[in-house]
PyMOL Python script that loads the backbone (N, CA, C, O; Angstrom):
from pymol import cmd

cmd.read_pdbstr("""\
ATOM      1  N   MET A   1      -4.821  -8.297 -24.998  1.00  0.00           N
ATOM      2  CA  MET A   1      -5.764  -8.985 -24.421  1.00  0.00           C
ATOM      3  C   MET A   1      -5.810  -8.930 -22.478  1.00  0.00           C
ATOM      4  O   MET A   1      -4.913  -9.248 -21.698  1.00  0.00           O
ATOM      5  N   ILE A   2      -6.791  -8.562 -22.269  1.00  0.00           N
ATOM      6  CA  ILE A   2      -6.720  -8.652 -20.751  1.00  0.00           C
ATOM      7  C   ILE A   2      -7.237 -10.008 -20.081  1.00  0.00           C
ATOM      8  O   ILE A   2      -8.466  -9.960 -20.118  1.00  0.00           O
ATOM      9  N   PRO A   3      -6.785 -11.271 -19.446  1.00  0.00           N
ATOM     10  CA  PRO A   3      -8.045 -12.095 -18.771  1.00  0.00           C
ATOM     11  C   PRO A   3      -8.925 -12.295 -17.911  1.00  0.00           C
ATOM     12  O   PRO A   3      -8.370 -12.477 -16.827  1.00  0.00           O
ATOM     13  N   PRO A   4     -10.590 -12.386 -17.788  1.00  0.00           N
ATOM     14  CA  PRO A   4     -11.096 -11.930 -17.086  1.00  0.00           C
ATOM     15  C   PRO A   4     -10.823 -12.819 -15.232  1.00  0.00           C
ATOM     16  O   PRO A   4     -10.596 -13.922 -14.736  1.00  0.00           O
ATOM     17  N   CYS A   5     -10.981 -11.842 -14.971  1.00  0.00           N
ATOM     18  CA  CYS A   5     -10.802 -12.254 -13.320  1.00  0.00           C
ATOM     19  C   CYS A   5     -11.072 -13.347 -12.520  1.00  0.00           C
ATOM     20  O   CYS A   5     -10.235 -14.002 -11.899  1.00  0.00           O
ATOM     21  N   PHE A   6     -12.678 -13.587 -12.563  1.00  0.00           N
ATOM     22  CA  PHE A   6     -12.608 -16.064 -12.692  1.00  0.00           C
ATOM     23  C   PHE A   6     -11.302 -16.020 -13.044  1.00  0.00           C
ATOM     24  O   PHE A   6     -10.337 -16.285 -12.327  1.00  0.00           O
ATOM     25  N   THR A   7     -11.308 -15.753 -13.915  1.00  0.00           N
ATOM     26  CA  THR A   7     -10.121 -16.901 -15.017  1.00  0.00           C
ATOM     27  C   THR A   7      -8.824 -17.313 -13.340  1.00  0.00           C
ATOM     28  O   THR A   7      -8.467 -18.490 -13.365  1.00  0.00           O
ATOM     29  N   CYS A   8      -8.416 -16.750 -12.494  1.00  0.00           N
ATOM     30  CA  CYS A   8      -7.970 -16.950 -11.810  1.00  0.00           C
ATOM     31  C   CYS A   8      -8.437 -17.530 -10.485  1.00  0.00           C
ATOM     32  O   CYS A   8      -8.238 -18.657 -10.032  1.00  0.00           O
ATOM     33  N   HIS A   9      -9.268 -16.252  -9.840  1.00  0.00           N
ATOM     34  CA  HIS A   9     -10.417 -15.715  -8.727  1.00  0.00           C
ATOM     35  C   HIS A   9     -11.261 -16.524  -8.491  1.00  0.00           C
ATOM     36  O   HIS A   9     -11.084 -17.139  -7.440  1.00  0.00           O
ATOM     37  N   GLY A  10     -12.164 -16.786  -9.084  1.00  0.00           N
ATOM     38  CA  GLY A  10     -13.495 -18.134  -9.294  1.00  0.00           C
ATOM     39  C   GLY A  10     -14.504 -16.691  -9.784  1.00  0.00           C
ATOM     40  O   GLY A  10     -14.303 -15.495  -9.992  1.00  0.00           O
ATOM     41  N   SER A  11     -15.989 -17.908  -9.816  1.00  0.00           N
ATOM     42  CA  SER A  11     -16.584 -16.710 -10.504  1.00  0.00           C
ATOM     43  C   SER A  11     -17.311 -16.125  -9.738  1.00  0.00           C
ATOM     44  O   SER A  11     -18.175 -15.320 -10.083  1.00  0.00           O
ATOM     45  N   GLN A  12     -17.044 -16.470  -8.557  1.00  0.00           N
ATOM     46  CA  GLN A  12     -17.776 -15.185  -7.684  1.00  0.00           C
ATOM     47  C   GLN A  12     -16.851 -14.276  -6.781  1.00  0.00           C
ATOM     48  O   GLN A  12     -17.159 -13.450  -5.922  1.00  0.00           O
ATOM     49  N   GLY A  13     -15.694 -14.664  -7.219  1.00  0.00           N
ATOM     50  CA  GLY A  13     -14.711 -14.142  -6.328  1.00  0.00           C
ATOM     51  C   GLY A  13     -14.040 -14.625  -5.311  1.00  0.00           C
ATOM     52  O   GLY A  13     -13.317 -14.051  -4.497  1.00  0.00           O
ATOM     53  N   GLN A  14     -14.421 -16.039  -5.452  1.00  0.00           N
ATOM     54  CA  GLN A  14     -13.922 -16.949  -3.607  1.00  0.00           C
ATOM     55  C   GLN A  14     -12.926 -16.852  -3.802  1.00  0.00           C
ATOM     56  O   GLN A  14     -12.210 -17.180  -2.855  1.00  0.00           O
ATOM     57  N   GLY A  15     -12.702 -16.703  -4.194  1.00  0.00           N
ATOM     58  CA  GLY A  15     -10.108 -17.071  -4.986  1.00  0.00           C
ATOM     59  C   GLY A  15     -10.416 -17.984  -4.482  1.00  0.00           C
ATOM     60  O   GLY A  15     -11.545 -18.316  -4.124  1.00  0.00           O
ATOM     61  N   GLU A  16      -9.027 -18.748  -4.341  1.00  0.00           N
ATOM     62  CA  GLU A  16      -8.479 -20.563  -4.502  1.00  0.00           C
ATOM     63  C   GLU A  16      -7.732 -20.165  -2.285  1.00  0.00           C
ATOM     64  O   GLU A  16      -7.648 -19.351  -1.366  1.00  0.00           O
ATOM     65  N   LYS A  17      -7.517 -21.183  -2.637  1.00  0.00           N
ATOM     66  CA  LYS A  17      -7.215 -22.331  -0.726  1.00  0.00           C
ATOM     67  C   LYS A  17      -5.307 -21.407  -0.900  1.00  0.00           C
ATOM     68  O   LYS A  17      -4.572 -20.774  -0.143  1.00  0.00           O
ATOM     69  N   GLN A  18      -5.270 -21.798  -2.117  1.00  0.00           N
ATOM     70  CA  GLN A  18      -3.671 -21.160  -2.245  1.00  0.00           C
ATOM     71  C   GLN A  18      -2.911 -19.360  -3.035  1.00  0.00           C
ATOM     72  O   GLN A  18      -2.814 -18.884  -4.166  1.00  0.00           O
ATOM     73  N   ASP A  19      -2.688 -19.091  -2.172  1.00  0.00           N
ATOM     74  CA  ASP A  19      -2.168 -17.928  -3.185  1.00  0.00           C
ATOM     75  C   ASP A  19      -3.211 -16.678  -4.484  1.00  0.00           C
ATOM     76  O   ASP A  19      -2.979 -15.754  -5.264  1.00  0.00           O
ATOM     77  N   ILE A  20      -3.990 -17.223  -4.141  1.00  0.00           N
ATOM     78  CA  ILE A  20      -5.030 -16.542  -5.030  1.00  0.00           C
ATOM     79  C   ILE A  20      -6.200 -16.014  -4.624  1.00  0.00           C
ATOM     80  O   ILE A  20      -7.214 -16.698  -4.760  1.00  0.00           O
ATOM     81  N   PRO A  21      -6.304 -14.366  -3.901  1.00  0.00           N
ATOM     82  CA  PRO A  21      -7.076 -13.802  -2.785  1.00  0.00           C
ATOM     83  C   PRO A  21      -8.594 -13.975  -3.345  1.00  0.00           C
ATOM     84  O   PRO A  21      -8.767 -14.141  -4.552  1.00  0.00           O
ATOM     85  N   ALA A  22      -9.628 -13.935  -2.490  1.00  0.00           N
ATOM     86  CA  ALA A  22     -10.677 -13.517  -2.604  1.00  0.00           C
ATOM     87  C   ALA A  22     -11.215 -12.336  -2.994  1.00  0.00           C
ATOM     88  O   ALA A  22     -11.053 -11.448  -2.157  1.00  0.00           O
ATOM     89  N   LEU A  23     -11.981 -11.917  -4.276  1.00  0.00           N
ATOM     90  CA  LEU A  23     -11.923 -10.291  -4.118  1.00  0.00           C
ATOM     91  C   LEU A  23     -13.121 -10.199  -3.849  1.00  0.00           C
ATOM     92  O   LEU A  23     -13.380  -9.074  -4.276  1.00  0.00           O
ATOM     93  N   SER A  24     -14.648 -10.869  -3.160  1.00  0.00           N
ATOM     94  CA  SER A  24     -15.763 -10.957  -3.707  1.00  0.00           C
ATOM     95  C   SER A  24     -15.694 -10.371  -2.050  1.00  0.00           C
ATOM     96  O   SER A  24     -15.392 -11.160  -1.155  1.00  0.00           O
ATOM     97  N   GLY A  25     -15.957  -9.137  -1.794  1.00  0.00           N
ATOM     98  CA  GLY A  25     -17.342  -8.307  -0.219  1.00  0.00           C
ATOM     99  C   GLY A  25     -14.913  -7.177   0.355  1.00  0.00           C
ATOM    100  O   GLY A  25     -14.631  -6.574   1.391  1.00  0.00           O
ATOM    101  N   GLN A  26     -13.861  -7.483  -1.034  1.00  0.00           N
ATOM    102  CA  GLN A  26     -13.323  -6.538  -0.654  1.00  0.00           C
ATOM    103  C   GLN A  26     -13.622  -5.088  -0.429  1.00  0.00           C
ATOM    104  O   GLN A  26     -14.500  -4.650  -1.174  1.00  0.00           O
ATOM    105  N   ASN A  27     -13.180  -4.368   0.293  1.00  0.00           N
ATOM    106  CA  ASN A  27     -12.772  -2.754   0.587  1.00  0.00           C
ATOM    107  C   ASN A  27     -12.885  -2.137  -1.190  1.00  0.00           C
ATOM    108  O   ASN A  27     -11.996  -2.490  -1.964  1.00  0.00           O
ATOM    109  N   PRO A  28     -14.219  -1.071  -1.783  1.00  0.00           N
ATOM    110  CA  PRO A  28     -13.500  -0.817  -2.981  1.00  0.00           C
ATOM    111  C   PRO A  28     -11.683  -0.015  -2.337  1.00  0.00           C
ATOM    112  O   PRO A  28     -10.544  -0.401  -2.601  1.00  0.00           O
ATOM    113  N   GLY A  29     -12.187   1.255  -1.392  1.00  0.00           N
ATOM    114  CA  GLY A  29     -11.051   1.826  -1.019  1.00  0.00           C
ATOM    115  C   GLY A  29      -9.326   0.826  -1.002  1.00  0.00           C
ATOM    116  O   GLY A  29      -8.183   1.185  -1.285  1.00  0.00           O
ATOM    117  N   TYR A  30      -9.920  -0.549  -0.514  1.00  0.00           N
ATOM    118  CA  TYR A  30      -7.668  -1.091  -0.496  1.00  0.00           C
ATOM    119  C   TYR A  30      -8.177  -1.730  -1.925  1.00  0.00           C
ATOM    120  O   TYR A  30      -7.242  -1.558  -2.707  1.00  0.00           O
ATOM    121  N   PHE A  31      -9.318  -2.430  -2.637  1.00  0.00           N
ATOM    122  CA  PHE A  31      -9.145  -2.797  -3.548  1.00  0.00           C
ATOM    123  C   PHE A  31      -8.455  -1.733  -4.490  1.00  0.00           C
ATOM    124  O   PHE A  31      -7.233  -1.765  -4.628  1.00  0.00           O
ATOM    125  N   ILE A  32      -9.082  -0.967  -5.016  1.00  0.00           N
ATOM    126  CA  ILE A  32      -8.348   0.597  -5.861  1.00  0.00           C
ATOM    127  C   ILE A  32      -7.112   0.670  -5.427  1.00  0.00           C
ATOM    128  O   ILE A  32      -6.280   0.700  -6.334  1.00  0.00           O
ATOM    129  N   ALA A  33      -6.601   0.719  -4.101  1.00  0.00           N
ATOM    130  CA  ALA A  33      -5.233   0.862  -3.904  1.00  0.00           C
ATOM    131  C   ALA A  33      -4.445  -0.305  -4.129  1.00  0.00           C
ATOM    132  O   ALA A  33      -3.235  -0.419  -4.322  1.00  0.00           O
ATOM    133  N   THR A  34      -4.877  -0.706  -4.099  1.00  0.00           N
ATOM    134  CA  THR A  34      -3.480  -2.522  -4.650  1.00  0.00           C
ATOM    135  C   THR A  34      -3.251  -2.625  -6.433  1.00  0.00           C
ATOM    136  O   THR A  34      -2.242  -2.714  -7.133  1.00  0.00           O
ATOM    137  N   LEU A  35      -4.945  -2.551  -6.783  1.00  0.00           N
ATOM    138  CA  LEU A  35      -4.680  -2.083  -7.737  1.00  0.00           C
ATOM    139  C   LEU A  35      -3.669  -1.266  -8.736  1.00  0.00           C
ATOM    140  O   LEU A  35      -3.054  -1.345  -9.800  1.00  0.00           O
ATOM    141  N   LYS A  36      -4.071  -0.060  -7.132  1.00  0.00           N
ATOM    142  CA  LYS A  36      -3.450   0.956  -7.860  1.00  0.00           C
ATOM    143  C   LYS A  36      -1.675   0.693  -8.555  1.00  0.00           C
ATOM    144  O   LYS A  36      -1.033   1.026  -9.551  1.00  0.00           O
ATOM    145  N   GLU A  37      -1.387  -0.465  -6.725  1.00  0.00           N
ATOM    146  CA  GLU A  37       0.414  -0.361  -6.354  1.00  0.00           C
ATOM    147  C   GLU A  37       0.611  -1.453  -7.884  1.00  0.00           C
ATOM    148  O   GLU A  37       1.643  -1.326  -8.543  1.00  0.00           O
ATOM    149  N   TYR A  38      -0.123  -2.151  -8.179  1.00  0.00           N
ATOM    150  CA  TYR A  38       0.712  -3.281  -8.899  1.00  0.00           C
ATOM    151  C   TYR A  38       0.288  -2.449 -10.515  1.00  0.00           C
ATOM    152  O   TYR A  38       0.716  -2.972 -11.544  1.00  0.00           O
ATOM    153  N   LYS A  39      -0.373  -1.443 -10.585  1.00  0.00           N
ATOM    154  CA  LYS A  39       0.044  -0.777 -11.570  1.00  0.00           C
ATOM    155  C   LYS A  39       1.116   0.223 -11.857  1.00  0.00           C
ATOM    156  O   LYS A  39       1.211   0.842 -12.917  1.00  0.00           O
ATOM    157  N   ASN A  40       2.080   0.358 -10.621  1.00  0.00           N
ATOM    158  CA  ASN A  40       2.274   1.483 -10.834  1.00  0.00           C
ATOM    159  C   ASN A  40       3.886   0.575 -10.822  1.00  0.00           C
ATOM    160  O   ASN A  40       4.693   1.323 -11.373  1.00  0.00           O
ATOM    161  N   GLY A  41       4.526  -0.631 -10.426  1.00  0.00           N
ATOM    162  CA  GLY A  41       4.810  -0.961  -9.786  1.00  0.00           C
ATOM    163  C   GLY A  41       5.532  -0.980  -7.823  1.00  0.00           C
ATOM    164  O   GLY A  41       6.421  -1.386  -7.074  1.00  0.00           O
ATOM    165  N   ALA A  42       4.620  -0.408  -7.909  1.00  0.00           N
ATOM    166  CA  ALA A  42       4.833  -0.754  -5.915  1.00  0.00           C
ATOM    167  C   ALA A  42       4.899  -1.858  -5.303  1.00  0.00           C
ATOM    168  O   ALA A  42       5.659  -2.142  -4.377  1.00  0.00           O
ATOM    169  N   ARG A  43       3.938  -2.651  -5.906  1.00  0.00           N
ATOM    170  CA  ARG A  43       3.319  -3.496  -5.236  1.00  0.00           C
ATOM    171  C   ARG A  43       4.191  -4.824  -6.151  1.00  0.00           C
ATOM    172  O   ARG A  43       4.268  -4.457  -7.323  1.00  0.00           O
ATOM    173  N   HIS A  44       4.660  -5.818  -6.014  1.00  0.00           N
ATOM    174  CA  HIS A  44       5.110  -6.992  -6.142  1.00  0.00           C
ATOM    175  C   HIS A  44       5.097  -8.532  -5.465  1.00  0.00           C
ATOM    176  O   HIS A  44       5.924  -9.423  -5.655  1.00  0.00           O
ATOM    177  N   ASN A  45       4.113  -8.559  -4.768  1.00  0.00           N
ATOM    178  CA  ASN A  45       4.019  -9.832  -4.379  1.00  0.00           C
ATOM    179  C   ASN A  45       3.375 -11.374  -5.692  1.00  0.00           C
ATOM    180  O   ASN A  45       3.714 -12.535  -5.919  1.00  0.00           O
ATOM    181  N   ASP A  46       2.603 -10.654  -6.071  1.00  0.00           N
ATOM    182  CA  ASP A  46       2.234 -11.685  -7.151  1.00  0.00           C
ATOM    183  C   ASP A  46       3.290 -12.483  -7.965  1.00  0.00           C
ATOM    184  O   ASP A  46       4.422 -12.083  -8.238  1.00  0.00           O
ATOM    185  N   VAL A  47       2.674 -13.815  -8.349  1.00  0.00           N
ATOM    186  CA  VAL A  47       3.906 -14.676  -8.806  1.00  0.00           C
ATOM    187  C   VAL A  47       3.912 -14.216 -10.065  1.00  0.00           C
ATOM    188  O   VAL A  47       3.028 -13.448 -10.443  1.00  0.00           O
ATOM    189  N   TYR A  48       5.041 -14.681 -10.985  1.00  0.00           N
ATOM    190  CA  TYR A  48       5.214 -14.491 -12.102  1.00  0.00           C
ATOM    191  C   TYR A  48       4.373 -12.919 -12.618  1.00  0.00           C
ATOM    192  O   TYR A  48       3.413 -12.825 -13.383  1.00  0.00           O
ATOM    193  N   ALA A  49       4.943 -12.061 -12.069  1.00  0.00           N
ATOM    194  CA  ALA A  49       3.901 -10.659 -12.575  1.00  0.00           C
ATOM    195  C   ALA A  49       2.542 -11.076 -13.351  1.00  0.00           C
ATOM    196  O   ALA A  49       2.322 -10.740 -14.514  1.00  0.00           O
ATOM    197  N   ARG A  50       1.933 -11.608 -12.808  1.00  0.00           N
ATOM    198  CA  ARG A  50       0.981 -11.741 -13.271  1.00  0.00           C
ATOM    199  C   ARG A  50       0.240 -10.922 -12.822  1.00  0.00           C
ATOM    200  O   ARG A  50      -0.692 -10.959 -13.625  1.00  0.00           O
ATOM    201  N   MET A  51       0.053 -10.365 -12.260  1.00  0.00           N
ATOM    202  CA  MET A  51      -1.611  -8.877 -11.228  1.00  0.00           C
ATOM    203  C   MET A  51      -0.785  -7.405 -12.312  1.00  0.00           C
ATOM    204  O   MET A  51      -1.302  -6.608 -13.094  1.00  0.00           O
ATOM    205  N   ARG A  52       0.928  -7.631 -11.773  1.00  0.00           N
ATOM    206  CA  ARG A  52       1.349  -6.436 -12.758  1.00  0.00           C
ATOM    207  C   ARG A  52       1.149  -6.032 -14.426  1.00  0.00           C
ATOM    208  O   ARG A  52       1.114  -4.972 -15.050  1.00  0.00           O
ATOM    209  N   LEU A  53       1.069  -7.104 -14.689  1.00  0.00           N
ATOM    210  CA  LEU A  53       0.375  -7.686 -16.229  1.00  0.00           C
ATOM    211  C   LEU A  53      -0.979  -7.236 -16.736  1.00  0.00           C
ATOM    212  O   LEU A  53      -1.037  -6.860 -17.906  1.00  0.00           O
ATOM    213  N   ILE A  54      -2.013  -7.229 -16.036  1.00  0.00           N
ATOM    214  CA  ILE A  54      -2.479  -7.239 -15.919  1.00  0.00           C
ATOM    215  C   ILE A  54      -3.135  -5.787 -15.544  1.00  0.00           C
ATOM    216  O   ILE A  54      -3.656  -5.109 -16.429  1.00  0.00           O
ATOM    217  N   ALA A  55      -3.085  -5.365 -14.240  1.00  0.00           N
ATOM    218  CA  ALA A  55      -2.724  -3.980 -13.937  1.00  0.00           C
ATOM    219  C   ALA A  55      -2.392  -3.102 -14.610  1.00  0.00           C
ATOM    220  O   ALA A  55      -2.870  -1.991 -14.381  1.00  0.00           O
ATOM    221  N   GLU A  56      -1.581  -3.258 -15.537  1.00  0.00           N
ATOM    222  CA  GLU A  56      -0.546  -2.001 -16.930  1.00  0.00           C
ATOM    223  C   GLU A  56      -2.276  -1.789 -17.454  1.00  0.00           C
ATOM    224  O   GLU A  56      -2.839  -0.723 -17.700  1.00  0.00           O
ATOM    225  N   GLN A  57      -2.610  -2.604 -17.491  1.00  0.00           N
ATOM    226  CA  GLN A  57      -4.304  -2.416 -18.794  1.00  0.00           C
ATOM    227  C   GLN A  57      -5.061  -2.270 -18.746  1.00  0.00           C
ATOM    228  O   GLN A  57      -5.979  -2.575 -19.507  1.00  0.00           O
ATOM    229  N   LEU A  58      -5.045  -1.617 -17.630  1.00  0.00           N
ATOM    230  CA  LEU A  58      -6.507  -1.516 -17.006  1.00  0.00           C
ATOM    231  C   LEU A  58      -6.322   0.607 -16.634  1.00  0.00           C
ATOM    232  O   LEU A  58      -5.370   1.302 -16.279  1.00  0.00           O
ATOM    233  N   SER A  59      -7.457   0.844 -16.895  1.00  0.00           N
ATOM    234  CA  SER A  59      -7.906   1.764 -16.362  1.00  0.00           C
ATOM    235  C   SER A  59      -8.155   2.131 -15.091  1.00  0.00           C
ATOM    236  O   SER A  59      -8.506   1.348 -14.208  1.00  0.00           O
ATOM    237  N   ASP A  60      -7.875   4.079 -14.872  1.00  0.00           N
ATOM    238  CA  ASP A  60      -8.659   4.033 -13.360  1.00  0.00           C
ATOM    239  C   ASP A  60     -10.135   3.788 -13.316  1.00  0.00           C
ATOM    240  O   ASP A  60     -10.895   3.217 -12.534  1.00  0.00           O
ATOM    241  N   GLU A  61     -10.213   4.197 -14.031  1.00  0.00           N
ATOM    242  CA  GLU A  61     -11.736   4.306 -14.534  1.00  0.00           C
ATOM    243  C   GLU A  61     -12.287   2.037 -14.490  1.00  0.00           C
ATOM    244  O   GLU A  61     -13.406   1.855 -14.010  1.00  0.00           O
ATOM    245  N   ASP A  62     -11.834   1.244 -14.760  1.00  0.00           N
ATOM    246  CA  ASP A  62     -11.489  -0.209 -15.214  1.00  0.00           C
ATOM    247  C   ASP A  62     -11.043  -0.416 -13.229  1.00  0.00           C
ATOM    248  O   ASP A  62     -11.479  -1.429 -12.683  1.00  0.00           O
ATOM    249  N   ILE A  63     -10.621   0.096 -12.800  1.00  0.00           N
ATOM    250  CA  ILE A  63     -10.117  -0.259 -11.207  1.00  0.00           C
ATOM    251  C   ILE A  63     -11.265  -0.111 -10.274  1.00  0.00           C
ATOM    252  O   ILE A  63     -11.688  -0.883  -9.414  1.00  0.00           O
ATOM    253  N   ARG A  64     -11.748   1.302 -10.725  1.00  0.00           N
ATOM    254  CA  ARG A  64     -12.477   1.349 -10.075  1.00  0.00           C
ATOM    255  C   ARG A  64     -14.192   0.538  -9.982  1.00  0.00           C
ATOM    256  O   ARG A  64     -14.874   0.044  -9.085  1.00  0.00           O
ATOM    257  N   GLN A  65     -14.316   0.731 -11.235  1.00  0.00           N
ATOM    258  CA  GLN A  65     -15.697  -0.615 -11.853  1.00  0.00           C
ATOM    259  C   GLN A  65     -15.646  -1.874 -10.922  1.00  0.00           C
ATOM    260  O   GLN A  65     -16.354  -2.551 -10.177  1.00  0.00           O
ATOM    261  N   LEU A  66     -15.004  -1.823 -11.174  1.00  0.00           N
ATOM    262  CA  LEU A  66     -13.802  -3.725 -10.489  1.00  0.00           C
ATOM    263  C   LEU A  66     -14.109  -3.729  -9.643  1.00  0.00           C
ATOM    264  O   LEU A  66     -14.877  -4.632  -9.313  1.00  0.00           O
ATOM    265  N   ALA A  67     -13.650  -2.532  -8.523  1.00  0.00           N
ATOM    266  CA  ALA A  67     -13.508  -2.430  -7.154  1.00  0.00           C
ATOM    267  C   ALA A  67     -15.081  -2.746  -6.328  1.00  0.00           C
ATOM    268  O   ALA A  67     -15.148  -3.334  -5.249  1.00  0.00           O
ATOM    269  N   HIS A  68     -16.227  -2.245  -7.056  1.00  0.00           N
ATOM    270  CA  HIS A  68     -17.446  -1.764  -6.781  1.00  0.00           C
ATOM    271  C   HIS A  68     -18.372  -2.732  -7.164  1.00  0.00           C
ATOM    272  O   HIS A  68     -19.531  -2.899  -6.783  1.00  0.00           O
ATOM    273  N   TYR A  69     -17.502  -3.527  -8.206  1.00  0.00           N
ATOM    274  CA  TYR A  69     -18.737  -5.031  -8.803  1.00  0.00           C
ATOM    275  C   TYR A  69     -18.234  -5.909  -7.676  1.00  0.00           C
ATOM    276  O   TYR A  69     -19.022  -6.504  -6.939  1.00  0.00           O
ATOM    277  N   TYR A  70     -16.105  -6.037  -7.463  1.00  0.00           N
ATOM    278  CA  TYR A  70     -16.913  -7.289  -6.263  1.00  0.00           C
ATOM    279  C   TYR A  70     -16.552  -6.747  -4.759  1.00  0.00           C
ATOM    280  O   TYR A  70     -15.857  -7.406  -3.986  1.00  0.00           O
ATOM    281  N   TYR A  71     -17.230  -5.183  -4.364  1.00  0.00           N
ATOM    282  CA  TYR A  71     -17.923  -4.985  -3.231  1.00  0.00           C
ATOM    283  C   TYR A  71     -18.904  -5.814  -3.156  1.00  0.00           C
ATOM    284  O   TYR A  71     -18.952  -6.599  -2.209  1.00  0.00           O
ATOM    285  N   GLN A  72     -19.742  -5.805  -4.001  1.00  0.00           N
ATOM    286  CA  GLN A  72     -20.999  -5.950  -3.906  1.00  0.00           C
ATOM    287  C   GLN A  72     -21.687  -7.436  -3.546  1.00  0.00           C
ATOM    288  O   GLN A  72     -22.703  -7.870  -3.002  1.00  0.00           O
ATOM    289  N   LEU A  73     -20.498  -7.926  -4.191  1.00  0.00           N
ATOM    290  CA  LEU A  73     -19.727  -9.816  -3.877  1.00  0.00           C
ATOM    291  C   LEU A  73     -20.265 -10.023  -2.916  1.00  0.00           C
ATOM    292  O   LEU A  73     -20.898 -11.077  -2.862  1.00  0.00           O
ATOM    293  N   ARG A  74     -20.260  -9.307  -1.974  1.00  0.00           N
ATOM    294  CA  ARG A  74     -20.448 -10.079  -0.064  1.00  0.00           C
ATOM    295  C   ARG A  74     -20.716 -11.001   0.108  1.00  0.00           C
ATOM    296  O   ARG A  74     -21.772 -11.496  -0.285  1.00  0.00           O
ATOM    297  N   ARG A  75     -19.966 -11.496   0.676  1.00  0.00           N
ATOM    298  CA  ARG A  75     -20.963 -13.021   0.904  1.00  0.00           C
ATOM    299  C   ARG A  75     -21.475 -13.479   2.145  1.00  0.00           C
ATOM    300  O   ARG A  75     -22.135 -14.516   2.195  1.00  0.00           O
TER     301      ARG A  75
END
""", "prot")
cmd.dss("prot")
cmd.show_as("cartoon", "prot")
cmd.util.cbc("prot")
cmd.orient("prot")
């Protein structure tokens, strides 16, 4: 079971002041590349490997849809 993004990143993707980046307004290409790097293990700067564990469970289509959803939440 995958926890919803808002659990850590906030209801509007605003992130937190420390350790949790904002997702709202992120460039979709960057968002997709970052999640794919977590998924394949190339990126490992996440505390307790949370993002790697989550990203491993996402399909490429899930990642694409999340990227476009959070981009449209531009502030």
